[in-house]
C-alpha positions as CSV (number, residue, x, y, z in Angstrom):
1,M,-5.1,-3.3,-22.5
2,I,-7.1,-1.0,-20.2
3,V,-9.7,-2.6,-18.0
4,E,-12.6,-0.6,-16.6
5,L,-13.2,-1.2,-12.9
6,S,-15.8,1.5,-12.1
7,H,-19.6,1.6,-12.2
8,R,-21.2,4.3,-14.3
9,I,-22.8,7.1,-12.3
10,T,-26.3,7.9,-13.5
11,D,-29.1,10.3,-12.4
12,G,-31.0,8.8,-9.5
13,M,-28.8,5.7,-9.0
14,R,-28.5,4.1,-5.6
15,T,-25.1,3.0,-4.2
16,Y,-25.8,2.6,-0.5
17,P,-28.9,2.6,1.7
18,G,-29.6,6.1,3.1
19,I,-27.1,7.9,0.8
20,P,-29.0,10.4,-1.5
21,A,-29.0,9.6,-5.2
22,P,-27.0,11.9,-7.5
23,R,-28.9,14.5,-9.5
24,L,-27.8,15.7,-12.9
25,G,-28.8,19.0,-14.2
26,V,-27.9,21.8,-16.7
27,H,-26.2,25.1,-16.0
28,L,-26.0,26.1,-19.6
29,S,-27.9,24.3,-22.3
30,R,-26.7,24.1,-25.9
31,E,-29.7,26.1,-27.0
32,D,-28.9,28.9,-24.5
33,S,-25.2,28.9,-25.3
34,R,-26.0,30.0,-28.9
35,K,-26.9,33.4,-27.4
36,V,-23.5,33.7,-25.8
37,Y,-21.1,32.3,-28.5
38,A,-20.4,33.0,-32.1
39,P,-22.8,31.6,-34.7
40,G,-22.3,27.9,-35.1
41,T,-20.6,27.5,-31.7
42,E,-22.4,25.9,-28.8
43,F,-21.5,24.2,-25.5
44,H,-23.2,22.2,-22.8
45,I,-22.3,22.9,-19.1
46,G,-23.8,20.4,-16.8
47,T,-24.3,20.3,-13.0
48,I,-24.3,17.4,-10.6
49,T,-25.3,17.1,-6.9
50,L,-24.1,13.9,-5.2
51,A,-22.9,12.5,-1.9
52,A,-19.2,11.8,-2.0
53,N,-19.9,8.1,-1.4
54,T,-21.5,7.5,-4.8
55,G,-20.7,4.8,-7.4
56,T,-17.1,3.5,-7.2
57,Y,-15.4,5.7,-4.7
58,L,-12.2,6.1,-2.7
59,D,-12.0,6.4,1.1
60,T,-9.0,8.4,2.5
61,P,-7.9,8.3,6.2
62,F,-9.8,11.6,6.7
63,H,-13.0,9.7,6.1
64,R,-12.5,7.9,9.4
65,Y,-10.1,10.1,11.3
66,A,-10.2,13.9,11.7
67,D,-6.4,14.2,11.6
68,G,-5.9,11.9,8.6
69,P,-5.0,13.1,5.1
70,D,-7.9,14.1,2.9
71,L,-8.3,13.9,-0.9
72,S,-6.0,16.8,-1.4
73,Q,-3.3,15.4,0.9
74,L,-2.9,11.9,-0.3
75,P,0.1,11.6,-2.7
76,L,-0.5,10.2,-6.2
77,A,2.0,7.5,-5.4
78,K,-0.7,5.9,-3.1
79,L,-3.4,6.1,-5.8
80,A,-1.9,5.7,-9.3
81,D,0.4,3.3,-11.2
82,L,0.4,0.7,-8.3
83,P,1.3,-2.9,-8.9
84,G,-1.9,-4.8,-8.6
85,L,-3.0,-8.1,-7.0
86,V,-6.4,-9.7,-7.3
87,I,-7.5,-12.1,-4.5
88,R,-10.3,-14.2,-5.7
89,A,-12.8,-15.0,-2.9
90,T,-14.7,-18.1,-3.7
91,G,-16.8,-20.7,-1.8
92,G,-19.9,-22.7,-1.8
93,A,-23.2,-22.0,-0.1
94,M,-23.4,-22.5,3.7
95,P,-26.4,-22.7,6.0
96,A,-27.4,-19.4,7.6
97,D,-26.4,-20.6,11.1
98,T,-22.8,-21.5,9.9
99,E,-19.9,-19.2,10.6
100,P,-19.4,-17.2,7.5
101,D,-16.0,-17.7,5.7
102,L,-14.5,-17.0,2.4
103,R,-11.0,-18.0,1.5
104,G,-8.9,-16.1,-1.0
105,T,-7.6,-18.4,-3.6
106,G,-5.2,-18.1,-6.5
107,S,-7.8,-19.4,-9.0
108,E,-8.6,-17.2,-11.9
109,E,-12.1,-18.7,-12.2
110,P,-15.0,-16.2,-11.7
111,A,-16.1,-15.9,-8.1
112,T,-19.5,-17.0,-6.9
113,P,-21.3,-14.4,-4.8
114,N,-21.6,-15.4,-1.1
115,A,-24.0,-13.5,1.1
116,G,-22.7,-12.0,4.3
117,R,-19.5,-13.9,4.3
118,A,-16.0,-12.8,5.5
119,V,-13.1,-12.8,3.1
120,H,-9.9,-14.1,4.8
121,V,-6.5,-13.1,3.3
122,G,-3.4,-15.0,4.5
123,E,0.3,-15.2,4.4
124,E,0.4,-16.9,1.0
125,W,0.2,-13.5,-0.6
126,D,2.9,-10.9,-1.2
127,V,0.9,-7.7,-0.7
128,R,3.6,-5.2,0.2
129,G,3.3,-2.0,-1.9
130,R,0.5,-3.4,-4.0
131,A,-3.1,-2.5,-4.7
132,V,-4.9,-5.5,-3.3
133,L,-8.3,-6.0,-5.0
134,I,-10.7,-8.5,-3.5
135,H,-12.9,-10.1,-6.2
136,T,-16.1,-11.5,-4.7
137,G,-18.4,-11.3,-7.7
138,W,-20.9,-9.3,-5.8
139,D,-20.8,-6.6,-8.4
140,R,-23.2,-8.7,-10.5
141,H,-26.0,-7.5,-8.1
142,F,-25.2,-3.8,-8.4
143,G,-28.3,-1.7,-8.9
144,T,-30.6,-4.3,-7.4
145,D,-32.0,-4.8,-3.9
146,A,-29.8,-7.9,-3.6
147,Y,-26.7,-5.8,-3.7
148,L,-27.7,-4.0,-0.5
149,H,-27.9,-7.0,1.9
150,G,-25.7,-9.9,2.9
151,H,-22.6,-8.8,1.0
152,P,-19.1,-10.3,1.3
153,Y,-16.7,-8.2,3.4
154,L,-13.1,-8.3,4.6
155,A,-12.5,-10.1,7.9
156,P,-11.1,-7.8,10.5
157,E,-8.1,-10.0,11.2
158,S,-7.3,-10.0,7.5
159,A,-7.5,-6.2,7.5
160,A,-5.0,-6.2,10.3
161,W,-2.7,-8.5,8.3
162,L,-2.9,-6.4,5.2
163,A,-2.0,-3.3,7.2
164,A,0.9,-5.1,8.9
165,Q,2.2,-6.4,5.6
166,G,2.2,-2.9,4.0
167,A,-0.5,-3.1,1.3
168,A,-0.6,0.1,-0.6
169,L,-4.4,0.2,-1.3
170,V,-7.3,-2.2,-0.8
171,G,-10.4,-2.5,-3.0
172,I,-13.5,-4.7,-3.0
173,D,-16.4,-5.2,-5.5
174,S,-19.2,-5.3,-2.9
175,L,-21.3,-2.9,-0.9
176,N,-18.7,-2.3,1.8
177,I,-15.3,-3.6,2.9
178,D,-16.9,-4.1,6.4
179,D,-19.9,-6.2,7.4
180,T,-22.8,-3.8,7.7
181,P,-25.1,-4.8,10.6
182,A,-27.1,-2.3,12.6
183,H,-24.5,-1.7,15.3
184,G,-22.3,0.1,12.8
185,E,-18.8,-1.2,13.7
186,R,-16.3,-0.8,10.9
187,P,-13.1,-2.6,11.9
188,A,-11.6,-3.0,8.4
189,H,-12.1,0.8,7.7
190,S,-10.6,1.6,11.1
191,I,-7.6,-0.6,10.8
192,L,-6.7,0.1,7.2
193,L,-7.3,3.9,7.2
194,A,-5.4,4.2,10.5
195,A,-2.4,2.7,8.6
196,G,-2.8,5.2,5.8
197,I,-4.1,2.7,3.4
198,P,-6.8,4.1,1.1
199,L,-9.8,2.0,0.2
200,V,-11.9,1.7,-3.0
201,E,-15.4,0.3,-2.6
202,H,-18.1,-0.7,-5.1
203,M,-15.6,-1.9,-7.8
204,T,-16.6,-4.0,-10.8
205,G,-14.8,-5.8,-13.6
206,L,-12.3,-7.6,-11.4
207,A,-13.1,-10.9,-13.2
208,A,-11.3,-9.5,-16.3
209,L,-8.0,-9.0,-14.5
210,P,-5.2,-11.5,-14.2
211,T,-4.2,-12.3,-10.6
212,E,-1.1,-10.1,-10.9
213,G,1.1,-8.3,-13.5
214,F,-1.1,-5.2,-14.0
215,R,-1.0,-1.6,-12.8
216,F,-3.9,0.0,-10.9
217,H,-5.1,3.6,-10.9
218,A,-7.8,5.3,-8.9
219,A,-7.0,9.0,-8.4
220,P,-9.9,11.4,-7.3
221,P,-9.9,15.2,-7.6
222,M,-7.7,17.1,-5.2
223,I,-10.5,18.4,-2.9
224,S,-9.5,19.9,0.4
225,G,-11.6,18.9,3.5
226,M,-13.2,15.8,1.9
227,G,-12.5,12.2,2.8
228,T,-14.2,10.4,0.0
229,F,-15.1,10.8,-3.7
230,P,-16.0,8.8,-6.8
231,V,-13.0,7.6,-8.9
232,R,-12.6,6.2,-12.4
233,A,-10.7,3.1,-11.3
234,Y,-9.0,1.2,-14.0
235,A,-6.1,-1.2,-14.6
236,I,-3.5,-1.4,-17.3
237,V,-2.7,-5.0,-18.3
238,P,0.4,-5.5,-20.5
């Protein structure tokens, strides 16, 4: 079984505040192509203008560090056919003045979205060499204003633990793997990308995956000099 883990990219969609929306156009219409090709033969050639951080996308180390590998330099072994692990981040509502906290559990129950709360990953997980996908359930808000504020994120100490344990890739189904206040610190990005661990943000469909026993794929085009790009992320479940 193949499980879709990416959001559809559409003309004018909004992924992140301040990032321009993608624009789809036409380079050669079917009507115009009839003047170029033999009778009865027609083609459509489209165009798209988008920011690299659109939809479900991959971050490479070059996104954060000038000397890190870019899209063309990451080996496929870091992006495709990875053994997967889903960490389900669940928890009840907490007052606004309470320290945010989400604990990853082994439950396969759908997660409840938790606004602005840190996901903590601990030593109960074997993450070495695996694509670690953090299921928060926040993807249910994708395309709405609610998606852009108060999202779950990975706790910095958990990012450090994942890096130390040798995770192959880390993904999350919310706005950002980091908390996104105005001061702009990005500790999870900094820690994981410094360790050479690519990230996949704005995922969806993680509720359909088992906790483990699947293979994960999220390979972007080989574009030199770019650190991020949309991917068609998916999992193969035996």
